[in-house]
matplotlib code that plots the C-alpha trace (Angstrom):
import matplotlib.pyplot as plt

x = [17.9, 16.8, 17.8, 15.3, 16.9, 14.5, 14.1, 16.5, 15.5, 16.7, 17.1, 18.8, 21.9, 21.0, 18.2, 16.8, 16.4, 15.9, 16.5, 15.2, 16.3, 13.7, 15.4, 14.1, 15.4, 17.9, 17.9, 17.9, 18.8, 21.6, 23.3, 25.6, 23.8, 25.7, 24.9, 27.9, 27.6, 29.5, 29.9, 30.6, 33.9, 34.8, 34.9, 32.6, 33.0, 31.5, 29.1, 27.8, 27.1, 24.5, 24.7, 24.3, 27.0, 26.2, 26.6, 29.7, 30.2, 32.6, 33.9, 32.8, 28.9, 29.5, 27.2, 24.8, 24.1, 22.0, 21.5, 19.0, 17.3, 14.2, 14.7, 10.6, 10.6, 13.6, 14.2, 17.8, 17.3, 19.8, 18.4, 20.7, 20.3, 22.5, 23.5, 26.0, 27.0, 29.7, 27.1, 25.8, 25.9, 24.4, 23.7, 23.9, 22.3, 24.6, 24.2, 27.2, 27.4, 31.1, 31.6, 34.4, 36.1, 39.1, 36.5, 33.5, 34.5, 35.5, 32.6, 34.4, 32.8, 29.3, 27.5, 24.2, 23.7, 20.8, 20.1, 20.9, 19.0, 20.0, 20.7, 21.1, 22.1, 21.6, 19.7]
y = [88.3, 85.5, 81.9, 79.8, 76.5, 74.2, 70.4, 69.8, 68.1, 65.5, 61.7, 58.6, 57.0, 55.6, 57.7, 59.8, 63.7, 65.9, 69.1, 71.9, 75.5, 78.3, 80.9, 84.3, 87.7, 85.9, 84.2, 81.1, 79.1, 80.8, 80.2, 77.3, 76.1, 74.4, 73.2, 73.3, 72.0, 73.8, 71.3, 73.1, 74.2, 73.7, 75.4, 75.4, 72.3, 71.8, 69.0, 69.2, 71.4, 71.3, 73.1, 72.7, 70.1, 67.7, 67.3, 67.5, 66.1, 65.8, 62.8, 62.4, 62.5, 60.8, 57.6, 59.0, 62.5, 63.3, 67.1, 68.0, 71.6, 72.0, 75.7, 76.0, 76.2, 78.0, 75.1, 72.9, 70.0, 67.5, 63.9, 62.5, 58.8, 56.3, 59.8, 59.4, 61.5, 63.1, 64.7, 66.5, 70.1, 73.8, 72.9, 75.8, 76.5, 78.7, 80.5, 81.4, 83.2, 82.0, 79.0, 77.0, 73.7, 74.9, 77.3, 74.9, 73.9, 77.0, 79.3, 82.4, 81.4, 81.5, 85.5, 84.4, 82.2, 81.3, 81.1, 77.3, 74.4, 72.3, 68.5, 66.5, 63.2, 61.1, 58.2]
z = [123.9, 126.8, 127.2, 129.6, 130.6, 132.3, 133.1, 136.0, 139.1, 141.6, 140.1, 141.2, 139.5, 136.4, 135.9, 132.7, 132.6, 129.7, 129.7, 127.4, 126.8, 125.4, 123.0, 122.1, 120.9, 118.1, 114.8, 116.7, 113.2, 112.7, 115.9, 117.5, 120.5, 123.5, 127.0, 129.5, 133.1, 136.0, 139.7, 143.0, 143.2, 139.5, 136.3, 133.6, 131.5, 127.8, 127.6, 124.0, 121.2, 118.1, 114.8, 111.0, 110.7, 113.6, 117.2, 119.4, 122.9, 125.9, 126.3, 129.5, 128.1, 124.8, 124.4, 127.2, 126.6, 123.5, 122.3, 119.9, 118.5, 117.0, 115.4, 114.6, 118.2, 119.1, 121.7, 122.4, 124.6, 126.4, 126.9, 129.7, 130.2, 132.5, 135.0, 137.5, 140.9, 138.4, 136.4, 139.2, 138.4, 136.9, 133.5, 131.1, 127.6, 125.2, 121.9, 119.8, 116.6, 115.7, 117.6, 115.4, 115.8, 118.2, 120.2, 121.1, 123.9, 125.5, 127.3, 125.5, 122.0, 123.1, 123.4, 125.0, 128.2, 130.0, 133.7, 134.5, 135.6, 138.8, 138.3, 141.3, 140.7, 144.4, 145.9]

ax = plt.figure().add_subplot(projection="3d")
ax.plot(x, y, z, "-o")
ax.set_aspect("equal")
plt.show()
């Protein structure tokens, strides 16, 4: 199993980035796919989830970030706009087979994790 995240980088406040996560080694279409982030000195936190029911977002990113997936390409994306310094973190993609409404924002609900990609928001 492999989750390869990419697309991070340096962006000015107010700017945009699109993260990608290419998956392999499991049946991608059968998994809930999420994005989490971890800032220095802080715990890893939920950002967004996409599954066959819809999309879900942390309140802190709602209206600014959009998660999407391409099951044919085994890839999940995170389009980030209006970036703020508080969005600066390492972003991780994750895959979970049995994520539900009570666990979707918990790291424990996801079996597979990517290596992370760093997003720096600074002028």
